[in-house]
C-alpha positions in Angstrom: -12.9 -32.0 -17.2 -13.0 -33.7 -14.1 -11.6 -31.2 -11.4 -10.2 -33.6 -8.9 -6.5 -33.2 -8.1 -6.2 -31.4 -5.1 -4.2 -29.6 -4.1 -0.6 -31.2 -2.8 3.0 -31.0 -2.4 3.9 -33.8 -5.1 0.8 -31.6 -7.3 0.6 -27.6 -5.7 -2.1 -25.4 -7.4 -2.0 -22.0 -8.3 -4.4 -19.0 -8.0 -4.2 -15.8 -9.6 -5.9 -12.6 -8.1 -6.4 -9.9 -10.1 -7.3 -6.7 -8.6 -8.4 -3.4 -9.9 -6.4 -0.5 -9.6 -8.5 2.1 -11.4 -9.0 5.5 -9.4 -12.3 4.5 -8.4 -10.9 2.0 -6.4 -9.9 4.7 -4.0 -13.0 5.6 -3.1 -15.5 4.6 0.0 -12.5 2.4 1.2 -12.6 -0.1 -1.2 -9.4 -0.7 -2.1 -8.6 -1.0 1.5 -11.1 -3.7 2.1 -9.7 -5.7 -0.8 -6.5 -6.2 1.0 -8.0 -6.5 4.0 -10.0 -9.6 2.5 -7.3 -11.0 0.3 -5.1 -11.6 4.1 -8.0 -12.7 5.8 -8.0 -15.2 2.7 -4.3 -15.5 2.8 -3.8 -16.9 6.0 -7.4 -18.9 5.6 -5.4 -20.8 2.5 -1.6 -21.1 4.7 -3.7 -22.2 7.3 -5.6 -25.2 4.6 -2.1 -25.8 4.0 -1.1 -27.3 7.7 0.2 -30.4 8.1 0.6 -31.3 11.7 2.2 -28.0 12.7 4.1 -28.2 9.1 3.5 -25.8 6.0 3.3 -27.8 2.8 4.0 -26.6 0.0 0.4 -26.8 -1.7 0.3 -23.9 -4.1 1.4 -21.0 -5.4 -0.1 -17.7 -5.6 0.5 -15.1 -8.0 -1.6 -10.9 -6.9 -1.3 -8.7 -10.0 -3.2 -4.9 -9.4 -4.0 -3.2 -12.9 -5.5 0.1 -14.3 -3.2 1.0 -17.7 -0.4 -0.9 -16.0 0.3 -4.2 -14.5 1.7 -4.1 -11.2 2.7 -7.8 -9.6 2.1 -7.0 -5.6 2.8 -10.7 -5.0 3.6 -14.1 -6.6 6.0 -17.1 -4.8 4.5 -20.3 -2.9 2.5 -20.7 -0.3 5.4 -20.4 2.0 6.8 -17.4 0.5 2.8 -15.9 1.2 3.1 -17.1 5.0 6.2 -15.9 5.3 4.9 -12.2 3.7 2.2 -12.9 5.9 4.5 -12.4 8.6 6.3 -9.5 7.8 3.7 -7.4 6.8 1.7 -7.4 9.3 -1.2 -9.8 7.5 -0.8 -7.6 4.6 0.7 -9.3 2.2 0.1 -7.0 -0.7 0.7 -3.3 -2.0 4.4 -3.1 -0.4 5.3 -1.3 -3.7 4.1 1.8 -2.0 3.1 5.0 -4.6 3.4 2.5 -7.3 0.1 0.9 -6.8 -1.9 3.5 -5.7 -5.3 3.4 -7.9 -5.7 5.8 -10.3 -6.4 5.5 -14.3 -9.1 3.4 -16.1 -9.7 -0.2 -16.0 -7.6 -1.7 -18.7 -9.7 -5.5 -17.9 -8.5 -7.6 -21.2 -5.0 -6.1 -20.3 -5.3 -8.2 -16.9 -6.7 -11.3 -18.0 -4.0 -11.5 -20.7 -1.2 -11.1 -17.6 -3.4 -13.9 -15.8 -2.8 -15.8 -19.0 0.9 -15.2 -19.2 1.6 -15.7 -15.7 -0.7 -19.1 -15.8 0.7 -20.6 -19.0 4.3 -19.7 -17.3 3.5 -22.0 -14.5 1.9 -24.6 -16.5 5.1 -25.0 -18.5 7.3 -25.1 -14.8 5.4 -27.7 -14.3 5.3 -29.6 -17.2 9.4 -29.7 -17.1 9.1 -30.9 -13.7 6.7 -33.5 -14.8 4.1 -32.7 -11.9 0.5 -33.0 -12.6 -1.2 -29.6 -12.4 -5.0 -29.4 -10.8 -6.7 -26.6 -13.1 -5.4 -23.0 -12.2 -7.6 -20.3 -10.5 -8.3 -16.7 -11.6 -10.1 -14.6 -9.5 -11.1 -10.9 -10.5 -11.9 -8.5 -8.2 -13.3 -4.8 -9.6 -15.7 -2.4 -9.0 -16.5 -1.2 -12.9 -16.2 -2.6 -16.2 -13.6 -2.2 -18.7 -12.5 0.7 -19.5 -9.2 1.8 -22.5 -8.7 5.0 -23.7 -9.9 5.8 -27.0 -12.1 2.9 -27.5 -16.0 2.8 -26.1 -17.3 0.6 -23.3 -18.9 -1.7 -25.5 -15.1 -1.8 -27.8 -13.6 -2.2 -24.3 -16.0 -4.6 -23.1 -15.4 -7.2 -26.2 -11.7 -7.4 -26.1 -12.3 -8.3 -22.4 -14.3 -10.5 -23.4 -11.8 -12.2 -26.1 -9.1 -12.1 -23.8 -11.2 -14.1 -20.7 -12.4 -17.1 -23.7 -8.4 -17.3 -23.9 -7.6 -17.2 -20.3 -10.6 -19.6 -20.1 -9.4 -21.8 -22.7 -6.0 -22.8 -21.1 -5.9 -26.1 -20.0 -4.4 -29.0 -18.2 -5.3 -32.7 -17.7 -7.3 -32.0 -14.9 -9.4 -28.7 -16.2 -9.7 -25.5 -17.8 -8.7 -22.4 -16.1 -11.5 -21.4 -13.7 -12.8 -17.6 -14.1 -14.6 -16.1 -11.1 -15.1 -12.4 -11.7 -16.3 -10.6 -8.9 -17.7 -6.7 -8.9 -18.0 -5.1 -5.4 -19.0 -1.9 -6.7 -22.7 -2.2 -4.7 -24.3 0.8 -7.2 -25.6 -1.2 -10.2 -29.3 -1.4 -9.9 -29.0 -1.7 -6.1 -29.2 -5.8 -6.6 -27.0 -7.7 -5.7 -26.3 -10.8 -8.3 -24.8 -14.2 -7.2 -23.7 -17.2 -9.1 -26.5 -16.4 -12.1 -27.0 -19.9 -14.3 -28.8 -17.0 -17.1 -27.5 -14.3 -19.2 -28.4 -10.9 -17.6 -30.3 -8.1 -20.0 -27.7 -5.7 -18.4 -24.5 -5.3 -21.1 -22.3 -4.6 -17.9 -23.4 -7.8 -15.9 -23.4 -9.7 -19.3 -19.7 -9.1 -19.8 -19.5 -10.3 -16.3 -21.3 -13.4 -17.0 -19.9 -14.3 -20.3 -16.3 -14.0 -18.5 -17.1 -16.3 -16.1 -15.9 -20.2 -15.7 -19.2 -22.4 -15.7 -20.1 -24.5 -12.6 -20.0 -28.1 -12.3 -22.1 -30.5 -9.6 -18.8 -30.3 -7.5 -18.2 -27.0 -7.7 -21.9 -26.2 -6.8 -22.3 -28.5 -3.6 -18.9 -26.6 -2.6 -20.9 -22.9 -2.9 -23.5 -24.7 -0.6 -20.9 -25.6 1.8 -20.4 -22.0 2.1 -23.6 -21.0 2.1 -24.2 -19.8 -0.9 -27.1 -20.9 -3.5 -26.0 -22.0 -7.1 -28.4 -23.4 -9.5 -27.6 -26.0 -12.5 -25.0 -23.9 -14.9 -24.4 -21.5 -12.3 -21.6 -19.0 -13.2 -18.6 -18.1 -11.2 -19.5 -14.7 -11.1 -21.1 -12.0 -8.5 -22.2 -8.5 -9.4 -22.9 -5.7 -6.9 -21.5 -7.2 -3.7 -20.6 -4.9 -0.7 -21.0 -6.8 2.2 -17.3 -7.2 3.5 -17.5 -10.6 5.3 -19.6 -12.0 2.5 -16.7 -11.2 -0.1 -13.6 -12.9 2.0 -15.8 -15.7 1.7 -16.4 -15.7 -1.9 -13.1 -15.0 -2.7 -12.4 -18.1 0.0 -14.8 -20.2 -2.0 -13.2 -19.3 -5.2 -9.6 -20.0 -4.1 -10.1 -23.4 -2.5 -12.9 -24.5 -4.9 -10.4 -27.2 -7.1 -8.2 -27.5 -4.2 -9.6 -30.3 -1.7 -10.5 -33.0 -4.2 -13.9 -34.6 -3.7 -14.7 -33.4 -0.5 -14.9 -29.5 0.8 -12.0 -28.9 3.9 -13.3 -26.9 7.0 -15.1 -23.8 6.0 -13.9 -20.7 7.3 -15.4 -18.5 9.9 -15.4 -15.0 7.9 
């Protein structure tokens, strides 16, 4: 898998953000921080798509919130995203009012399945138009672990892992779908883990690791350009991250990792 088709007007990329909307995301301003970070990164991605002062349609974005339900918070092209940023004072998501309020459990399997459906629909549209397709990217942001009513945590994790593996198996000629899991709780053992290359012992971190895509050498170089240290076979996984500015850089890195061909674009000042 090459992962070398850069986003462009003739071959736009596709991003999916999966945002945990379980009840715990309301604590300690976590959901507000995520909204602010996604707004900052959206602005950065729009700026990346400008050429000679004109916005080019270089990618599309879907933002899905989830608990026991799936809520489509945004879906559209970069041009639609730029318009939404202007209309909502830089907060492109959560214009659904009370419908998007954090509540309930973390139905992670359901979220991964919704992302898979969204990506398969996008690929079908691109294929009908005979358009080369960069590998899709999914960024999952959560403060917890998979939960489902009537199931143990272990059962919910196994179901979510099956859904994640199915998501990662969706392929275009440029490569398989890239899945980046970002855990933002800030509590698990008090230790932050970024881009591990060996399986963690902790069950919840092991789930995140196995549900995340493996980095190529090219992706590792791009991570380094964003100021993150990686090793051979690192995974697109971060656990126990609580710094809002680092979270922004992580999402900016993950969002643009397959968007720029062989060379990284300007690094965002976040």
